[in-house]
Every structure is written in structure tokens, then in C-alpha cells.
C-alpha positions, 0 to 999 in steps of 0.5 A: 589475915588478921582483918579476916579473922577479926571480921569472922569473930564479929560475925560469929558474936552477932550470930551468938547474940541472935541465937541468944535472943531467939532462945529468950523469945521462945523461953518467954513464950513458954507459958503461952505454949503450955496453954496452947498445947504446943509446949514440946515444940517450944522446948525443942526450939529452946534447945536448938537455939541453946545448942546454936548459941554454944556452937557459935560461942566455940567458934568465936573462942577458936577464932580469938585463940587463932588471932592471939596466936598469930599476933603473938607470932605462934602461927 
């Protein structure tokens, strides 16, 4: 059970990193998007990546709490 939870944490943390990287890429392309006239689409993608990052961070934290509870004998 612990191994499965640890693997879940690693996977969720990897998705946090992926969402962060994609969000930073869209953020870096903001100036070019403003010139090209696609600023709205760029901002939408930045917001989607931010929400994905927050979601995966929450999942990671929940899994870490579950690991802590099971390690302490509370679950």
C-alpha cells in the first residue's frame, strides 16, 4: 500500500512539474502572442496550466497526508 501511495506521489509531483513548465512556456510566449494577436488564447492556456498545477499539487498533498497517517498507524 505504501509503495502504491509513494508512486502516486511521484506521478502527481511529475504532473505538477509538467504543468508548471507548460505554464512558464505560455507565459514566456506572451509578448509574441500579443504581437500576433493571439494574446487571449495564450492567457487562457496560462490559466488552464495554473489550474492544472494547483489540482495536481492538491492531489500530491492529499497523498502525502495519507502516507503520513498510514505510517503513524492512524489509517
